[in-house]
N, C-alpha and C positions, 0 to 999 in steps of 0.2 A: 358311560356306555357299558364298560366291563362289569360294573356292579349290577346294572340292569339285567345283563345276560346271566349273571350268577343267580339272580332272583327268579327270572322268568323261565330259564331252561329246565330246571327241575319240575316246575309247575306244568309246563307244556309237555314234558316227557311223561309225567304221571298220567296224562290224559291220552297221549298218543300211543303209549306202550301197549295197552290192551288191544287196540285195533291192529297194530303191527303183529302181535302174537296171534290174533285170530286169523289174519290173512296168511301168515306163514304156516300155521297149522292146517288151514284149509288147503293150501297149495302143496305142502309136503306130506301131510297126514302124520306128522311127527310133533310131539310136544316140544316146548322150548328146551327143556332139559335133555331130551333126546338129541335135538339138533346140536346142542353144545357138546355133549359127550361123543357124538359121532364125527363132528366137524372141527372142533377146536383142537389145537395142538396140546398134547398132554403136558402137564406141569402147570406153571403159573397161569397161563392163558386159559386153559380149561377150568382149573380149580377156581379162579377168581369169578369166572362167568357162572359156574354152578353156585357159588356162594351168593352172588348177587341175585340170581334167579330165586333161590330159596328164601332169601331175605325179603324180596319184594312180592313173594307169592301171596295171593288173596285167599287161597284155600284154607279153611279152618284146620284141617288135619295136618297140613304142612306147616302152618304157623305154630300149631301146638308142638309139633315135632321139633322145630327149631328152638323154641323156648325150653323144652325138656332137655335137649342136648346141651344147650348153653348152661343150664343150671347144673347139669351133671358133670360136664367136662372137667372143671377144675379139680374134682375129687376122685376121679376114676383111676384105677390102675391100668396097666397096659392091656391086659386081657379084656377088661370091661370096655376100654376104648375101642378095641377091635370089634366089639358087638354093635357099635353104632352103625356100621356100614350095612349089615343085613337088615337091621331094624328100619333104617331110613329108606333103603331100597324097597322094602316090602310096603311101607306106608305110601311112598311116592308112586309106586307102580299101581297100587290100588286106587289112589286119588286120580291118577292120570290115565287109568285103564290101559296100562302097558302090559301086554301079555308076554310072559317069559319065553314061551315057545316060539313066538314070532320075533322077539328081540332078545335073544339069549345073551348078548354082550352088554346090555344096558346096566344090569345090576353090578357087574364087575367094574365097569368104567365109572359109573356114578359112585359106587362104594369107595373106590380109591380116593376120589375127591372128598367125600364125607370124612374119611379118616384123617386126611391131611388138614382139612379145615378145622375140625375140632381137636386135632392134635396140636395145632398152632394155638388155639384158644386155651388149651390146657397149659401149654408152654408159657403163655402170657401170665397166667396165674402163678406158675412155678417161679418165674424170675421175679415177679412182684413179691412173692413170699420171701425170697432170699434178700431182696432189696430192703424189705421192711424189718428184717432181722438185724438188730443192732449188735455191733461188736461188743462183747462182754469180756473184760479182762479176768473175770472170775470163772469164765467158762474154759475149762482145760482144752476142749476141742478147738475153740477159737485160738487160744494161745499157741497150741501146737502147730496149727496151720500157719500162723504168722511166723513162728520160728523156722518152720520148714521152708517158707518163702526165702528167708535169709540164707539158709543152708544151700538152697538150689542156685541162688544168684551169686553168692559170695562164699564158695566152698573153701577158699584159701584164707578167709579172714573170720575166725570165730568171734561171736559177739562177746563183748566184755560184760554185758548185763542186759536184762530185758528192757530197761529204760536206758537208752544210750544215744549219744550223738551219731553213732555209726549208722543209725537208720537213715540219716540224711544222705549217706553215700548211695543209697538206692532210691533216693528221690522223695522220701517223706519230709514233711515240713519241720518236724521237731524231734524231740528225744523219744516220744511215745507215739507210734503210728496209729493207735486206736482212735485218736481224735480226727484223723484224716478219713475215716470210714463213715463219718456221720451221714453224709449225703446218700451214699449208695449201699450202706450197711455191709452185710456179709457178701453180697453179690460182688462188691469191689474186690474183696480179698479172694474170693473163690476164683474170679477171673484172673487175677494176677498169679495165683498159685497154679491154675491150670496151664497158663502160658509157660510158666517156668518149669512145669512138670512134663507136659506133652511135647513142647517145642523148646527144650532147654537151650540148644545152640542158638536158635533164633532169638530167644529172650535175652541171652547174654550178649548177643550181637547188638540188639537194640539198646541194652543197658550201656554197653561200651560207647555207642553213639551219644547217649544222653550225657556222658561224662566229657564230651569234647570241650576243650577250653573256650571256644567261641560259639559253637553251634549247639552246645549242650542244653538240656532241659531236665526238669525234675521227673525222673522215670515213673515213680509210683503215683505221683499226683496226676501226671498225664494219663497214666493207665486207668486211674479212677475216673477221669474225665471221659475216657473212651468207653468205660463201662456205662456211663450215663448216655453216651451216644448210641451204643448198641441197645440199651434198654428202651430208649425213645423210638428207635427204628422199629422195635417189636411192638411197643405200646401203640404207636400210631398206625400200625399196619403196613408201613413202608417196606418192612423186611419180609412180607409175605412172598414177594417175588422170589427172593433168595430161597426161603424155606420150602415153598411149594415146588420149586424146581429141584432142590436138593433131594427131596423125598423120591422124586421120579428117577433122577440120575443115579442115586445110590441104592435104588430099589428098597427103600425103607417103607414102613407103614406110616410113620409119623415123625415129626421133629421132636427132639429131646433137649434136655438142659445141656447135654454135652455138645449138641449142635450149636447152641447159643454160645457156649464157651469158645468153640472153634470160630464162630463169626467174630467174636471179640479178638481172638488171636490174629485173625486176618486184618482187622481194623488197626490193631496196634502195630503190626509189622509194616503195613502199608502207610500208616501215618508217619512212622519213623522215616520211611523213604521220601514221603511227600515233604516232610519237615526239612530234611537235609537238602533236597532238591530246591527248596524255596530260598535257601541261603538267608536265613533270618538275621537281622542285625543283633538281636538279643532276645531274651525270653519275653520281652514286652510285645513281641510280634505274635505271641502264641494265639491269642483270641482270633486274630484275623486269619492266620493260617489254619487253625482248627475249623473255623467256619467255612473256609474255602474247601477244605478236605471233606467236610460233611456234605456240602453241596454236590461235590463230584460223586459221592456215593448215592445220594438221593437221585441224582440224574441217571445214574446207572440202573437204579432199581425201577425207574420208569419203563425200562426195556423189559418186556415179558420174558426174554430168554436169559436174563442175568442170573448167574449163580456165582458167588464169590469162592474162589479156590483157596484152600488152606494148605497149599504146597509151599511151606515156609522153609526154603532151603538156602543156607548161606555157605559160602566157600570157606570162610574162616571167621573166627570170633576174636 
């Protein structure tokens, strides 16, 4: 029965939706996008609905607009991204015959959603590029970042060599960390380094927990697993709730790679708390606890008001 519902509901909706839109337009004298912009709560609720409306639009000009913005978004700079909003508002208002003198707020409200939507799509491309960049031990920039990670986490213990068993002290699997970055590429290292740089006390607090004699875990490997979690939340669109709300709450124009790093820091700090509270028998419980943690975050993101706070304060390290 559930499978039948999954098949039939989209089919039925595709036929009913035009009639619903026609009725509401006739009754309110407002287009669907106007009703969303004027009636939905700003943030994830409004932006998701605008995104859905644009994606499902049958109007050729709007469909062309969406395709053009999708193609351009991965490669634009910040100034070019900000030009998406007035362009999209102009095309939509022409297609929907929305007069700016009658509806002066529409372009602003709609434009905010447009910038957030395609800012997120650009972010998806940016994190994928970092994930696809392989760690290269011949690249001095990569090497310096790795060494900086050690210095930030273990300032009292200088490395005896670039290849050393000491790396296992911060949770890498062997003597050379480069092999552990194969799955998440430079994104894994950039995340670990950002956490250790921007939230040093919190990062060392988590590292200390990871060294617990009975509740400990491999700090760096768990961190790279959490990079995978954050990456998948963005890739699947589950993280839209967080980022769309973040843009509104912080009065930003769009989400950035730094916002992704902050999401990662939140996940790492919260996972450490979740792990300790779960009182695992040993590291073999990792997969079960990791999956339970991921489910709690996915459930939270189903709530349109969710935004994860990166207020990572610890009393002592």
